[in-house]
N, CA, C and O atoms as a GROMACS GRO file, in nm:
protein
  372
    1MET      N    1  -0.536   6.866   0.339
    1MET     CA    2  -0.580   6.808   0.462
    1MET      C    3  -0.704   6.878   0.518
    1MET      O    4  -0.779   6.819   0.596
    2GLY      N    5  -0.726   7.000   0.481
    2GLY     CA    6  -0.840   7.074   0.538
    2GLY      C    7  -0.959   7.077   0.448
    2GLY      O    8  -1.046   7.163   0.467
    3HIS      N    9  -0.970   6.989   0.351
    3HIS     CA   10  -1.083   6.998   0.256
    3HIS      C   11  -1.217   6.979   0.323
    3HIS      O   12  -1.318   7.024   0.269
    4LYS      N   13  -1.222   6.913   0.441
    4LYS     CA   14  -1.350   6.897   0.511
    4LYS      C   15  -1.372   7.005   0.616
    4LYS      O   16  -1.478   7.011   0.677
    5SER      N   17  -1.273   7.091   0.637
    5SER     CA   18  -1.281   7.194   0.738
    5SER      C   19  -1.346   7.320   0.681
    5SER      O   20  -1.371   7.331   0.561
    6HIS      N   21  -1.372   7.415   0.770
    6HIS     CA   22  -1.435   7.541   0.728
    6HIS      C   23  -1.351   7.659   0.778
    6HIS      O   24  -1.272   7.648   0.873
    7GLY      N   25  -1.371   7.772   0.712
    7GLY     CA   26  -1.303   7.898   0.755
    7GLY      C   27  -1.149   7.882   0.740
    7GLY      O   28  -1.100   7.816   0.648
    8LYS      N   29  -1.079   7.942   0.832
    8LYS     CA   30  -0.935   7.942   0.821
    8LYS      C   31  -0.875   7.804   0.844
    8LYS      O   32  -0.761   7.779   0.803
    9HIS      N   33  -0.946   7.716   0.905
    9HIS     CA   34  -0.896   7.580   0.927
    9HIS      C   35  -0.891   7.494   0.799
    9HIS      O   36  -0.834   7.385   0.798
   10ARG      N   37  -0.950   7.546   0.693
   10ARG     CA   38  -0.949   7.479   0.565
   10ARG      C   39  -0.813   7.490   0.496
   10ARG      O   40  -0.782   7.411   0.406
   11TYR      N   41  -0.732   7.585   0.537
   11TYR     CA   42  -0.607   7.621   0.467
   11TYR      C   43  -0.487   7.599   0.556
   11TYR      O   44  -0.498   7.599   0.679
   12PRO      N   45  -0.370   7.579   0.494
   12PRO     CA   46  -0.248   7.570   0.573
   12PRO      C   47  -0.216   7.703   0.642
   12PRO      O   48  -0.247   7.810   0.590
   13GLY      N   49  -0.155   7.694   0.760
   13GLY     CA   50  -0.125   7.813   0.835
   13GLY      C   51   0.025   7.842   0.841
   13GLY      O   52   0.068   7.927   0.919
   14ASN      N   53   0.103   7.775   0.762
   14ASN     CA   54   0.248   7.790   0.773
   14ASN      C   55   0.312   7.859   0.651
   14ASN      O   56   0.431   7.841   0.625
   15ILE      N   57   0.233   7.938   0.578
   15ILE     CA   58   0.285   8.011   0.463
   15ILE      C   59   0.270   8.158   0.487
   15ILE      O   60   0.162   8.204   0.523
   16ARG      N   61   0.376   8.234   0.469
   16ARG     CA   62   0.368   8.380   0.491
   16ARG      C   63   0.344   8.452   0.358
   16ARG      O   64   0.252   8.533   0.346
   17ARG      N   65   0.428   8.422   0.260
   17ARG     CA   66   0.412   8.483   0.126
   17ARG      C   67   0.408   8.369   0.025
   17ARG      O   68   0.497   8.284   0.023
   18TRP      N   69   0.305   8.367  -0.057
   18TRP     CA   70   0.289   8.262  -0.154
   18TRP      C   71   0.324   8.321  -0.290
   18TRP      O   72   0.259   8.414  -0.336
   19ILE      N   73   0.426   8.265  -0.352
   19ILE     CA   74   0.467   8.309  -0.484
   19ILE      C   75   0.448   8.192  -0.580
   19ILE      O   76   0.516   8.090  -0.567
   20ASN      N   77   0.356   8.206  -0.674
   20ASN     CA   78   0.326   8.104  -0.772
   20ASN      C   79   0.389   8.139  -0.904
   20ASN      O   80   0.361   8.245  -0.961
   21ILE      N   81   0.474   8.052  -0.953
   21ILE     CA   82   0.539   8.072  -1.084
   21ILE      C   83   0.490   7.956  -1.174
   21ILE      O   84   0.520   7.839  -1.148
   22ALA      N   85   0.417   7.991  -1.277
   22ALA     CA   86   0.359   7.887  -1.368
   22ALA      C   87   0.397   7.917  -1.510
   22ALA      O   88   0.389   8.031  -1.556
   23ALA      N   89   0.439   7.811  -1.579
   23ALA     CA   90   0.481   7.827  -1.717
   23ALA      C   91   0.361   7.822  -1.811
   23ALA      O   92   0.272   7.739  -1.794
   24VAL      N   93   0.357   7.909  -1.909
   24VAL     CA   94   0.254   7.908  -2.012
   24VAL      C   95   0.264   7.773  -2.085
   24VAL      O   96   0.372   7.734  -2.129
   25GLY      N   97   0.151   7.704  -2.098
   25GLY     CA   98   0.146   7.575  -2.162
   25GLY      C   99   0.168   7.458  -2.072
   25GLY      O  100   0.160   7.343  -2.116
   26GLU      N  101   0.195   7.484  -1.944
   26GLU     CA  102   0.218   7.379  -1.845
   26GLU      C  103   0.083   7.315  -1.809
   26GLU      O  104  -0.004   7.380  -1.752
   27LEU      N  105   0.067   7.190  -1.843
   27LEU     CA  106  -0.062   7.124  -1.825
   27LEU      C  107  -0.100   7.108  -1.678
   27LEU      O  108  -0.219   7.105  -1.645
   28THR      N  109  -0.002   7.098  -1.589
   28THR     CA  110  -0.036   7.088  -1.447
   28THR      C  111  -0.072   7.224  -1.390
   28THR      O  112  -0.114   7.232  -1.274
   29ALA      N  113  -0.058   7.330  -1.469
   29ALA     CA  114  -0.091   7.463  -1.425
   29ALA      C  115  -0.191   7.527  -1.520
   29ALA      O  116  -0.175   7.642  -1.561
   30ILE      N  117  -0.293   7.451  -1.554
   30ILE     CA  118  -0.394   7.505  -1.645
   30ILE      C  119  -0.452   7.633  -1.589
   30ILE      O  120  -0.466   7.732  -1.661
   31ASP      N  121  -0.487   7.632  -1.460
   31ASP     CA  122  -0.531   7.756  -1.392
   31ASP      C  123  -0.406   7.818  -1.333
   31ASP      O  124  -0.363   7.780  -1.224
   32MET      N  125  -0.347   7.912  -1.403
   32MET     CA  126  -0.219   7.969  -1.364
   32MET      C  127  -0.231   8.073  -1.253
   32MET      O  128  -0.131   8.114  -1.196
   33GLN      N  129  -0.353   8.114  -1.223
   33GLN     CA  130  -0.375   8.216  -1.121
   33GLN      C  131  -0.426   8.151  -0.991
   33GLN      O  132  -0.537   8.099  -0.987
   34LEU      N  133  -0.345   8.153  -0.887
   34LEU     CA  134  -0.384   8.094  -0.758
   34LEU      C  135  -0.441   8.201  -0.662
   34LEU      O  136  -0.513   8.168  -0.568
   35ALA      N  137  -0.409   8.325  -0.685
   35ALA     CA  138  -0.450   8.430  -0.594
   35ALA      C  139  -0.602   8.436  -0.580
   35ALA      O  140  -0.652   8.457  -0.470
   36ASP      N  141  -0.674   8.417  -0.690
   36ASP     CA  142  -0.821   8.421  -0.679
   36ASP      C  143  -0.876   8.296  -0.611
   36ASP      O  144  -0.977   8.303  -0.542
   37ASP      N  145  -0.811   8.183  -0.629
   37ASP     CA  146  -0.859   8.057  -0.569
   37ASP      C  147  -0.836   8.055  -0.418
   37ASP      O  148  -0.914   7.996  -0.343
   38PHE      N  149  -0.729   8.119  -0.374
   38PHE     CA  150  -0.691   8.114  -0.234
   38PHE      C  151  -0.705   8.248  -0.164
   38PHE      O  152  -0.643   8.271  -0.060
   39ALA      N  153  -0.787   8.337  -0.221
   39ALA     CA  154  -0.814   8.467  -0.161
   39ALA      C  155  -0.864   8.457  -0.016
   39ALA      O  156  -0.830   8.543   0.066
   40PRO      N  157  -0.943   8.354   0.017
   40PRO     CA  158  -0.983   8.346   0.160
   40PRO      C  159  -0.866   8.336   0.256
   40PRO      O  160  -0.880   8.376   0.371
   41MET      N  161  -0.755   8.286   0.213
   41MET     CA  162  -0.639   8.283   0.303
   41MET      C  163  -0.595   8.426   0.340
   41MET      O  164  -0.550   8.451   0.452
   42LEU      N  165  -0.607   8.517   0.245
   42LEU     CA  166  -0.576   8.656   0.274
   42LEU      C  167  -0.680   8.719   0.366
   42LEU      O  168  -0.647   8.796   0.456
   43GLN      N  169  -0.806   8.684   0.340
   43GLN     CA  170  -0.916   8.736   0.423
   43GLN      C  171  -0.906   8.691   0.569
   43GLN      O  172  -0.942   8.764   0.661
   44HIS      N  173  -0.854   8.565   0.586
   44HIS     CA  174  -0.839   8.511   0.721
   44HIS      C  175  -0.701   8.549   0.781
   44HIS      O  176  -0.665   8.504   0.889
   45ARG      N  177  -0.627   8.632   0.708
   45ARG     CA  178  -0.496   8.677   0.752
   45ARG      C  179  -0.397   8.566   0.776
   45ARG      O  180  -0.309   8.575   0.862
   46LEU      N  181  -0.412   8.458   0.698
   46LEU     CA  182  -0.316   8.348   0.706
   46LEU      C  183  -0.192   8.378   0.621
   46LEU      O  184  -0.087   8.316   0.640
   47LEU      N  185  -0.206   8.473   0.528
   47LEU     CA  186  -0.099   8.510   0.435
   47LEU      C  187  -0.081   8.661   0.435
   47LEU      O  188  -0.174   8.736   0.466
   48GLU      N  189   0.041   8.704   0.400
   48GLU     CA  190   0.064   8.844   0.374
   48GLU      C  191   0.031   8.876   0.229
   48GLU      O  192  -0.020   8.984   0.198
   49SER      N  193   0.062   8.779   0.137
   49SER     CA  194   0.038   8.805  -0.003
   49SER      C  195   0.039   8.674  -0.082
   49SER      O  196   0.096   8.573  -0.040
   50ILE      N  197  -0.025   8.679  -0.198
   50ILE     CA  198  -0.018   8.574  -0.300
   50ILE      C  199   0.015   8.645  -0.431
   50ILE      O  200  -0.059   8.733  -0.474
   51ASP      N  201   0.124   8.608  -0.493
   51ASP     CA  202   0.165   8.667  -0.620
   51ASP      C  203   0.176   8.564  -0.726
   51ASP      O  204   0.246   8.464  -0.710
   52ASP      N  205   0.106   8.585  -0.836
   52ASP     CA  206   0.109   8.491  -0.950
   52ASP      C  207   0.201   8.549  -1.059
   52ASP      O  208   0.194   8.668  -1.090
   53HIS      N  209   0.286   8.466  -1.115
   53HIS     CA  210   0.375   8.502  -1.221
   53HIS      C  211   0.365   8.400  -1.333
   53HIS      O  212   0.377   8.279  -1.311
   54ALA      N  213   0.342   8.448  -1.455
   54ALA     CA  214   0.340   8.361  -1.572
   54ALA      C  215   0.479   8.371  -1.637
   54ALA      O  216   0.531   8.481  -1.654
   55VAL      N  217   0.538   8.260  -1.673
   55VAL     CA  218   0.670   8.259  -1.738
   55VAL      C  219   0.666   8.172  -1.861
   55VAL      O  220   0.574   8.092  -1.880
   56TYR      N  221   0.766   8.188  -1.943
   56TYR     CA  222   0.785   8.098  -2.055
   56TYR      C  223   0.904   8.010  -2.024
   56TYR      O  224   1.013   8.059  -1.995
   57ASN      N  225   0.882   7.880  -2.029
   57ASN     CA  226   0.984   7.782  -2.000
   57ASN      C  227   1.023   7.719  -2.134
   57ASN      O  228   0.946   7.643  -2.192
   58TRP      N  229   1.143   7.751  -2.182
   58TRP     CA  230   1.188   7.708  -2.314
   58TRP      C  231   1.274   7.583  -2.308
   58TRP      O  232   1.338   7.547  -2.407
   59PHE      N  233   1.278   7.515  -2.193
   59PHE     CA  234   1.367   7.396  -2.178
   59PHE      C  235   1.331   7.291  -2.279
   59PHE      O  236   1.214   7.259  -2.300
   60ARG      N  237   1.432   7.237  -2.341
   60ARG     CA  238   1.413   7.124  -2.436
   60ARG      C  239   1.491   7.004  -2.390
   60ARG      O  240   1.607   7.014  -2.348
   61GLN      N  241   1.426   6.890  -2.397
   61GLN     CA  242   1.492   6.762  -2.359
   61GLN      C  243   1.482   6.670  -2.479
   61GLN      O  244   1.374   6.643  -2.532
   62ASP      N  245   1.600   6.623  -2.521
   62ASP     CA  246   1.608   6.537  -2.640
   62ASP      C  247   1.539   6.606  -2.761
   62ASP      O  248   1.473   6.540  -2.841
   63GLY      N  249   1.555   6.736  -2.770
   63GLY     CA  250   1.502   6.810  -2.883
   63GLY      C  251   1.355   6.849  -2.873
   63GLY      O  252   1.304   6.920  -2.960
   64ALA      N  253   1.286   6.805  -2.769
   64ALA     CA  254   1.142   6.832  -2.752
   64ALA      C  255   1.122   6.936  -2.642
   64ALA      O  256   1.186   6.930  -2.538
   65LEU      N  257   1.033   7.032  -2.665
   65LEU     CA  258   1.000   7.132  -2.564
   65LEU      C  259   0.934   7.063  -2.445
   65LEU      O  260   0.843   6.981  -2.460
   66ASN      N  261   0.983   7.100  -2.325
   66ASN     CA  262   0.932   7.042  -2.201
   66ASN      C  263   0.908   7.156  -2.103
   66ASN      O  264   0.996   7.187  -2.022
   67VAL      N  265   0.791   7.219  -2.108
   67VAL     CA  266   0.764   7.337  -2.022
   67VAL      C  267   0.747   7.295  -1.876
   67VAL      O  268   0.747   7.382  -1.789
   68HIS      N  269   0.734   7.168  -1.847
   68HIS     CA  270   0.718   7.119  -1.709
   68HIS      C  271   0.851   7.103  -1.638
   68HIS      O  272   0.855   7.099  -1.515
   69ALA      N  273   0.960   7.095  -1.711
   69ALA     CA  274   1.090   7.066  -1.654
   69ALA      C  275   1.136   7.175  -1.559
   69ALA      O  276   1.128   7.294  -1.590
   70GLU      N  277   1.184   7.132  -1.442
   70GLU     CA  278   1.231   7.229  -1.340
   70GLU      C  279   1.352   7.309  -1.390
   70GLU      O  280   1.372   7.423  -1.347
   71TYR      N  281   1.432   7.253  -1.478
   71TYR     CA  282   1.548   7.323  -1.528
   71TYR      C  283   1.512   7.453  -1.594
   71TYR      O  284   1.581   7.553  -1.577
   72GLY      N  285   1.406   7.453  -1.670
   72GLY     CA  286   1.361   7.575  -1.737
   72GLY      C  287   1.312   7.681  -1.638
   72GLY      O  288   1.332   7.800  -1.659
   73TYR      N  289   1.248   7.634  -1.529
   73TYR     CA  290   1.206   7.730  -1.423
   73TYR      C  291   1.329   7.788  -1.353
   73TYR      O  292   1.333   7.908  -1.327
   74LEU      N  293   1.429   7.705  -1.323
   74LEU     CA  294   1.540   7.750  -1.248
   74LEU      C  295   1.628   7.849  -1.317
   74LEU      O  296   1.695   7.928  -1.252
   75VAL      N  297   1.629   7.846  -1.449
   75VAL     CA  298   1.712   7.943  -1.526
   75VAL      C  299   1.627   8.063  -1.574
   75VAL      O  300   1.676   8.150  -1.645
   76ASN      N  301   1.503   8.066  -1.534
   76ASN     CA  302   1.414   8.173  -1.577
   76ASN      C  303   1.440   8.298  -1.498
   76ASN      O  304   1.465   8.293  -1.378
   77GLU      N  305   1.435   8.414  -1.568
   77GLU     CA  306   1.462   8.543  -1.507
   77GLU      C  307   1.364   8.574  -1.393
   77GLU      O  308   1.403   8.629  -1.290
   78VAL      N  309   1.237   8.538  -1.410
   78VAL     CA  310   1.136   8.565  -1.306
   78VAL      C  311   1.167   8.484  -1.181
   78VAL      O  312   1.161   8.537  -1.070
   79THR      N  313   1.199   8.356  -1.198
   79THR     CA  314   1.232   8.272  -1.084
   79THR      C  315   1.359   8.328  -1.013
   79THR      O  316   1.363   8.336  -0.890
   80ALA      N  317   1.458   8.363  -1.089
   80ALA     CA  318   1.580   8.418  -1.033
   80ALA      C  319   1.553   8.546  -0.954
   80ALA      O  320   1.608   8.565  -0.845
   81SER      N  321   1.469   8.631  -1.007
   81SER     CA  322   1.434   8.758  -0.942
   81SER      C  323   1.360   8.733  -0.807
   81SER      O  324   1.389   8.798  -0.707
   82VAL      N  325   1.266   8.638  -0.809
   82VAL     CA  326   1.195   8.604  -0.687
   82VAL      C  327   1.289   8.551  -0.581
   82VAL      O  328   1.280   8.590  -0.464
   83ILE      N  329   1.382   8.461  -0.620
   83ILE     CA  330   1.477   8.406  -0.526
   83ILE      C  331   1.574   8.515  -0.473
   83ILE      O  332   1.602   8.520  -0.353
   84CYS      N  333   1.622   8.601  -0.562
   84CYS     CA  334   1.713   8.708  -0.521
   84CYS      C  335   1.642   8.804  -0.426
   84CYS      O  336   1.700   8.846  -0.326
   85ASP      N  337   1.519   8.840  -0.455
   85ASP     CA  338   1.446   8.927  -0.365
   85ASP      C  339   1.429   8.866  -0.227
   85ASP      O  340   1.445   8.936  -0.126
   86TRP      N  341   1.396   8.736  -0.219
   86TRP     CA  342   1.383   8.666  -0.092
   86TRP      C  343   1.516   8.667  -0.018
   86TRP      O  344   1.523   8.696   0.101
   87TRP      N  345   1.623   8.635  -0.094
   87TRP     CA  346   1.757   8.630  -0.034
   87TRP      C  347   1.794   8.764   0.028
   87TRP      O  348   1.843   8.771   0.141
   88ARG      N  349   1.769   8.870  -0.045
   88ARG     CA  350   1.805   9.005   0.004
   88ARG      C  351   1.723   9.042   0.127
   88ARG      O  352   1.775   9.106   0.219
   89ARG      N  353   1.594   9.004   0.132
   89ARG     CA  354   1.510   9.034   0.246
   89ARG      C  355   1.551   8.954   0.370
   89ARG      O  356   1.545   9.004   0.482
   90ASN      N  357   1.592   8.829   0.348
   90ASN     CA  358   1.615   8.742   0.464
   90ASN      C  359   1.759   8.714   0.500
   90ASN      O  360   1.787   8.666   0.610
   91CYS      N  361   1.852   8.744   0.408
   91CYS     CA  362   1.992   8.709   0.432
   91CYS      C  363   2.084   8.828   0.409
   91CYS      O  364   2.206   8.812   0.407
   92GLY      N  365   2.028   8.942   0.392
   92GLY     CA  366   2.106   9.061   0.363
   92GLY      C  367   2.186   9.108   0.486
   92GLY      O  368   2.176   9.051   0.594
   93PRO      N  369   2.267   9.214   0.464
   93PRO     CA  370   2.353   9.266   0.574
   93PRO      C  371   2.274   9.323   0.690
   93PRO      O  372   2.333   9.369   0.788
   0.00000   0.00000   0.00000
């Protein structure tokens, strides 16, 4: 929505920590690193952090590798770790 705007108004203001998990070979994630593309959000203090994680998604559907499938992301150790860390920070004792 902010593609015509400038400065901090170009970016969303409702994200605190951005965690990008992209599968190697995922065609919708050819540029797997978002931290460099959205660094101005950090400079404008719209975010606390942007973390990029590359994962291998081995999910197969009907015998064919499907690195885009969410099932492979959901059972991935990196995804599980990110979710567990968030849960501990926000829902812990």
